[in-house]
C-alpha positions in Angstrom: -24.5 -73.4 -9.7 -23.3 -72.0 -6.4 -19.8 -71.6 -7.9 -21.2 -69.8 -10.9 -23.0 -67.3 -8.6 -19.8 -66.7 -6.7 -17.9 -66.1 -9.9 -20.5 -63.6 -11.1 -20.4 -61.7 -7.7 -16.6 -61.6 -7.9 -16.6 -60.3 -11.5 -19.1 -57.5 -10.5 -16.9 -56.5 -7.6 -13.8 -56.3 -9.8 -15.7 -54.2 -12.4 -16.9 -51.8 -9.7 -13.4 -51.5 -8.3 -12.1 -50.7 -11.8 -14.7 -47.9 -12.3 -13.8 -46.5 -8.9 -10.1 -46.4 -9.8 -10.6 -44.7 -13.1 -13.4 -42.3 -12.1 -12.5 -38.6 -12.1 -11.9 -37.0 -8.8 -15.0 -35.1 -7.7 -13.4 -33.2 -4.8 -12.5 -29.7 -5.9 -9.1 -28.2 -5.1 -9.1 -25.8 -2.1 -6.8 -23.2 -0.9 -6.5 -20.5 1.8 -5.8 -17.1 0.2 -4.6 -13.9 1.8 -5.2 -10.5 0.1 -1.5 -10.1 -0.8 -1.4 -13.7 -2.2 -4.3 -12.9 -4.5 -2.5 -9.8 -5.8 0.7 -11.6 -6.4 -1.0 -14.5 -8.1 -2.9 -12.2 -10.5 0.2 -10.2 -11.3 2.1 -13.3 -12.5 -0.5 -15.8 -13.6 -3.2 -13.8 -15.3 -3.4 -14.5 -19.1 -3.4 -10.8 -20.0 -0.1 -10.5 -18.1 1.4 -13.4 -19.9 0.4 -11.9 -23.3 2.0 -8.6 -22.3 5.2 -10.3 -21.3 5.3 -12.0 -24.7 4.9 -8.6 -26.4 7.9 -7.4 -24.4 10.0 -10.3 -25.7 8.8 -9.4 -29.2 10.1 -5.9 -28.7 13.5 -7.3 -27.6 13.7 -9.4 -30.7 13.2 -6.2 -32.8 16.2 -4.7 -31.0 18.3 -7.6 -32.2 17.0 -7.0 -35.8 17.9 -3.3 -35.6 21.4 -4.1 -34.2 22.2 -6.5 -37.0 22.7 -3.6 -39.4 26.0 -2.8 -37.7 27.4 -6.3 -37.6 29.3 -7.9 -40.5 27.4 -9.9 -43.1 29.3 -13.0 -44.1 28.2 -15.4 -46.8 29.8 -18.1 -48.9 29.0 -19.2 -52.5 30.2 -22.0 -54.7 29.1 -22.6 -58.3 30.0 -24.8 -61.2 28.8 -24.2 -64.8 29.3 -25.6 -68.3 27.9 -23.6 -71.2 28.2 -22.8 -74.9 27.8 -19.4 -76.6 26.3 -18.3 -79.9 28.5 -15.4 -80.9 26.2 -14.4 -83.7 23.4 -13.9 -81.2 25.7 -11.5 -79.4 26.3 -9.4 -82.6 29.8 -10.7 -83.0 31.1 -11.9 -86.5 34.6 -13.2 -87.1 36.3 -14.5 -90.2 39.3 -16.7 -90.4 42.4 -15.7 -92.5 41.3 -18.1 -95.2 38.0 -16.1 -95.5 35.8 -18.7 -93.8 33.3 -17.5 -91.2 34.0 -18.3 -87.6 31.4 -20.8 -86.4 28.6 -19.3 -84.3 28.9 -21.9 -81.6 31.7 -21.5 -79.0 32.3 -24.0 -76.2 31.5 -25.8 -74.1 33.3 -23.7 -71.6 33.5 -24.7 -67.9 33.4 -22.3 -65.0 34.0 -23.0 -61.3 33.9 -20.3 -58.6 34.0 -20.5 -54.8 34.4 -17.5 -52.6 33.5 -15.9 -49.3 31.9 -12.4 -49.1 32.0 -10.0 -46.3 30.1 -6.6 -46.1 30.3 -4.1 -43.2 28.5 -0.8 -42.8 30.9 1.8 -41.5 28.8 5.0 -41.2 25.0 4.6 -41.0 23.6 7.3 -38.7 20.0 6.5 -39.6 20.5 2.9 -38.5 21.8 4.1 -35.1 18.7 6.1 -34.6 16.5 3.1 -35.5 18.4 1.0 -32.9 17.7 3.7 -30.3 14.0 3.7 -31.3 13.8 -0.1 -30.9 15.3 0.2 -27.4 12.7 2.7 -26.4 10.2 0.3 -27.8 11.4 -2.3 -25.3 11.0 0.2 -22.5 7.5 0.9 -23.7 6.7 -2.8 -23.9 8.2 -3.4 -20.5 6.1 -0.6 -19.0 3.0 -2.0 -20.7 3.7 -5.5 -19.2 4.1 -3.9 -15.7 0.9 -1.8 -16.4 -1.0 -5.0 -17.3 0.2 -6.6 -14.1 -1.0 -3.5 -12.2 -4.4 -3.8 -13.7 -4.6 -7.5 -13.0 -3.6 -6.8 -9.4 -6.3 -4.2 -9.0 -8.9 -6.5 -10.5 -7.9 -9.3 -8.2 -7.9 -6.9 -5.2 -11.4 -5.8 -6.1 -12.6 -9.4 -6.6 -11.1 -10.3 -3.2 -12.8 -7.3 -1.6 -16.2 -8.2 -3.1 -15.7 -11.8 -1.8 -14.8 -10.5 1.7 -17.8 -8.3 1.6 -20.0 -11.3 0.7 -18.5 -13.3 3.5 -19.3 -10.4 6.0 -22.8 -10.3 4.7 -23.2 -14.1 5.3 -22.0 -13.7 8.8 -24.4 -10.7 9.3 -27.3 -12.7 8.0 -26.3 -15.7 10.2 -26.4 -13.3 13.2 -29.7 -11.9 12.1 -31.1 -15.4 11.8 -29.8 -16.3 15.2 -31.4 -13.2 16.7 -34.7 -13.9 15.0 -34.7 -17.5 16.2 -34.0 -16.3 19.8 -36.9 -13.8 19.5 -39.2 -16.5 18.2 -38.3 -18.7 21.1 -39.1 -15.8 23.5 -42.4 -15.0 21.7 -43.5 -18.6 21.9 -42.6 -18.8 25.6 -44.6 -15.6 26.2 -47.5 -17.1 24.3 -47.4 -20.3 26.4 -47.3 -18.2 29.5 -50.3 -16.2 28.3 -48.5 -12.9 28.5 -48.6 -12.1 24.8 -51.0 -12.7 22.0 -50.5 -15.2 19.2 -49.8 -12.5 16.7 -46.5 -11.8 18.4 -45.4 -15.4 17.9 -46.6 -15.3 14.3 -44.6 -12.2 13.6 -41.5 -13.8 15.2 -41.9 -16.9 13.0 -42.3 -14.6 9.9 -39.0 -12.9 10.8 -37.2 -16.2 11.0 -38.5 -17.2 7.6 -37.4 -13.8 6.2 -33.9 -14.0 7.6 -33.5 -17.6 6.4 -34.3 -16.4 2.9 -31.8 -13.5 3.3 -29.1 -16.0 4.4 -29.7 -18.1 1.3 -29.3 -15.1 -0.9 -26.2 -14.0 0.9 -24.6 -17.4 0.5 -25.4 -17.4 -3.2 -23.7 -14.0 -3.5 -20.6 -15.3 -1.6 -20.3 -18.3 -3.9 -20.6 -16.2 -7.0 -18.0 -13.8 -5.6 -15.6 -16.7 -5.0 -16.0 -17.8 -8.7 -15.3 -14.3 -9.8 -12.2 -14.2 -7.6 -10.9 -17.5 -9.1 -11.4 -16.1 -12.6 -9.5 -13.0 -11.7 -6.6 -15.2 -10.5 -6.6 -17.4 -13.5 -7.4 -20.6 -11.6 -10.0 -23.2 -11.8 -13.5 -21.7 -11.0 -14.3 -24.9 -9.1 -11.5 -24.2 -6.6 -12.8 -23.7 -3.0 -11.2 -20.5 -1.7 -11.0 -19.6 2.0 -10.3 -16.0 2.6 -7.6 -15.3 5.2 -8.3 -11.5 5.4 -11.5 -9.6 6.1 -12.7 -6.1 5.8 -10.4 -4.5 8.3 -9.2 -0.9 8.4 -5.7 -1.7 6.9 -6.8 -3.8 4.0 -5.4 -2.5 0.7 -2.8 -0.2 2.3 0.2 0.3 -0.1 2.2 3.0 1.8 1.0 6.0 -0.3 1.5 9.3 1.5 -1.6 10.7 3.1 -0.8 14.3 2.1 -2.3 15.3 -1.2 0.7 17.0 -2.7 3.1 14.3 -1.5 0.8 11.6 -2.9 0.6 13.4 -6.3 4.4 13.6 -6.5 4.6 9.9 -5.4 2.2 8.9 -8.2 4.2 11.0 -10.8 7.3 8.9 -9.9 5.6 5.5 -9.8 2.7 5.6 -12.3 3.5 3.3 -15.1 1.3 5.0 -17.7 3.6 8.0 -17.5 6.7 5.8 -17.9 5.1 4.1 -20.9 4.2 7.5 -22.5 7.7 8.9 -21.9 9.1 5.8 -23.7 6.7 6.2 -26.6 7.7 9.9 -26.9 11.4 9.0 -26.9 10.8 6.3 -29.5 8.8 8.7 -31.8 11.7 11.3 -31.5 14.3 8.6 -32.3 12.3 7.5 -35.4 12.0 11.1 -36.6 15.8 11.5 -36.1 16.4 8.3 -38.1 14.4 9.6 -41.0 16.3 12.9 -40.9 19.6 11.0 -40.9 18.6 9.3 -44.1 19.6 12.6 -45.8 23.2 12.0 -44.7 25.8 9.9 -46.7 26.2 6.2 -45.9 29.6 4.4 -46.1 29.8 0.6 -46.6 32.8 -1.7 -47.1 32.8 -5.0 -48.8 35.3 -7.7 -49.7 35.3 -11.2 -51.2 37.9 -13.9 -51.6 37.8 -17.1 -53.6 39.1 -19.2 -56.4 37.9 -19.1 -60.0 38.7 -21.0 -63.2 37.4 -23.5 -65.8 38.2 -26.5 -63.6 38.8 -27.0 -59.9 42.3 -28.2 -60.7 43.3 -25.0 -62.5 41.3 -22.5 -60.4 43.3 -19.5 -59.1 42.9 -17.1 -56.2 40.9 -13.9 -56.9 39.8 -11.1 -54.6 37.9 -7.8 -54.5 37.8 -5.0 -52.1 35.3 -2.2 -52.3 34.3 0.9 -50.4 31.0 2.5 -51.4 29.7 5.9 -50.4 25.9 6.5 -50.9 24.6 10.0 -51.0 20.7 10.3 -51.1 19.6 13.2 -53.4 15.9 12.9 -54.1 13.3 10.2 -53.3 10.2 11.8 -54.7 9.2 13.5 -51.4 8.6 10.3 -49.5 11.2 11.1 -46.8 9.6 14.6 -46.2 6.2 13.0 -46.0 7.4 10.5 -43.3 9.0 13.4 -41.4 5.8 15.3 -41.3 3.9 12.2 -40.1 6.5 11.6 -37.4 6.4 15.2 -36.2 2.6 14.8 -35.7 3.2 11.5 -33.8 5.6 13.4 -31.5 3.1 16.1 -30.8 0.4 13.6 -30.1 2.6 11.9 -27.6 3.4 15.2 -25.9 -0.3 16.0 -25.6 -1.1 12.6 -24.2 1.7 12.9 -21.7 0.4 16.2 -20.4 -3.1 15.0 -20.2 -2.0 11.8 -18.4 -0.1 13.8 -15.8 -3.3 15.8 -15.1 -5.3 12.6 -15.0 -2.9 11.0 -12.5 -3.2 14.0 -10.2 -7.0 13.9 -10.5 -7.1 10.1 -9.7 -5.0 10.6 -6.6 -7.0 13.5 -5.3 -10.3 11.7 -5.9 -9.0 8.5 -4.2 -7.9 10.5 -1.1 -11.3 12.2 -0.9 -13.1 8.9 -1.1 -10.7 7.4 1.6 -11.3 10.3 4.0 -15.1 10.1 3.4 -15.0 6.3 3.9 -13.2 6.6 7.2 -15.9 9.0 8.5 -18.6 6.6 7.2 -17.0 3.8 9.2 -17.1 5.9 12.4 -20.7 6.8 11.8 -21.7 3.2 10.9 -20.1 1.9 14.1 -21.9 4.3 16.3 -25.1 3.4 14.4 -24.5 -0.3 15.0 -24.0 0.2 18.7 -27.2 2.2 19.0 -29.1 -0.5 17.0 -27.8 -3.2 19.3 -28.9 -1.2 22.3 -32.3 -0.6 20.7 -32.7 -4.4 20.2 -31.8 -5.0 23.9 -34.2 -2.4 25.2 -37.0 -3.5 23.0 -36.5 -7.2 24.0 -36.6 -6.2 27.7 -39.8 -4.3 27.2 -41.4 -7.3 25.4 -40.2 -9.7 28.1 -41.6 -7.5 30.8 -44.9 -7.3 29.0 -44.8 -3.5 28.6 -45.0 -3.7 24.8 -45.6 -6.1 22.0 -42.9 -7.6 19.9 -43.6 -5.2 17.0 -41.0 -2.9 18.7 -38.5 -5.8 18.8 -39.1 -6.5 15.1 -38.5 -2.9 14.2 -35.4 -2.8 16.3 -34.3 -6.0 14.6 -34.8 -4.4 11.2 -32.8 -1.4 12.3 -30.0 -3.6 13.5 -30.0 -5.4 10.1 -29.6 -2.1 8.3 -26.9 -0.9 10.7 -24.9 -4.1 10.1 -25.2 -3.6 6.3 -24.1 0.0 6.7 -21.1 -1.0 8.7 -20.1 -3.6 6.0 -20.6 -1.1 3.2 -18.6 1.6 5.0 -15.7 -0.8 5.6 -16.0 -1.9 2.0 -15.8 1.7 0.8 -12.6 2.4 2.8 -10.9 -0.7 1.4 -12.1 0.2 -2.1 -10.7 3.7 -1.7 -7.4 2.3 -0.6 -7.3 0.1 -3.7 -8.1 3.0 -5.9 -5.4 5.1 -4.2 -2.8 2.4 -4.7 -3.8 2.1 -8.4 -3.7 5.8 -8.9 -0.2 6.0 -7.4 1.0 3.0 -9.5 1.7 0.6 -6.6 -1.2 -1.8 -6.8 1.1 -4.7 -6.6 2.4 -3.5 -3.2 -0.9 -3.6 -1.5 -1.2 -5.6 1.7 
């Protein structure tokens, strides 16, 4: 009986060990992430970027298709047939010298044929223009892929910025809770010494409870911001992310000139939307030229070589060389209709290009204004924070000396809380303006 119990315990231990071996890992992946690392990861691993790169490859494949028009076309054929003919069905009637009618059935007749055929366009100006148009299409697709990477970088930068702001708020609420706890301890000591009423201690305990709730909310916002950052990077949302950078003055800098005119010129040279629109305009013009070239003659050469006969044994060598000149005369107005359509496409692209240049200048100017305003806000917020800290110190000294109740301390504490939030918001605004400026200048992937 004892042996049976031991065997049962051993089997249970083995079963538990097997479950532990095959159980999925519960520990989430973790990584430390810098601001630039987040931008780089988003620019290469975001699903939207991958799709844009695939579209670029598709445009490259269309260039290969357009180029094939100018390369030789080679094909080989081989056939073998055995057939009979009804000459009467062909409207043919013969009579033999003796007056008898020639029978309607002829055959069977064998036919074997094997040959190689080569065709080569010699002059095809329309095809050349279509090849140019497809190459401009590749440039447009490449600009689109880079533009998508820019957008993904900006999204990741903003997600990182929001996560850094949430981290700063958590630290601020922890400081607020620590201060509230210290003030509660002081109020309880004053109550025990009989130098302050019980209401002061109650107010202090209330402030601790309030700050504890604020800290819980701040931590929830931080965790949500980390999930949003993981999604922006295209990684597992369960990944634990530790931010290596905080809301400092240089976060988001991309080397864009500070002068307005210089920044606008810089953006005109680097903004990918302009490059994409220029490629679209060039493609539309090339497609229009290709349609116009359809009015011109086309010259093609063809040749085939092979053997032909009734049987493979008696087949003989045959050949054919041909040179064909095609001259389009009239196609019912379809070509003119396509030309009118493509002219409108060209005009649309020109209008979009001009509007885009104006939009780029506007984006840069607005971002510079926001950046200048944010820098001033940071200066004001820091001064406000220093004054609020001094106010808390002075109010605490007055409460400790019994000159005033702790209502002044609580008011000063609330003022300090608002000052900390204002400082965080001001630093967030500066970093946000830097990101907007980098995106407006087309260098979001170069942010540090």
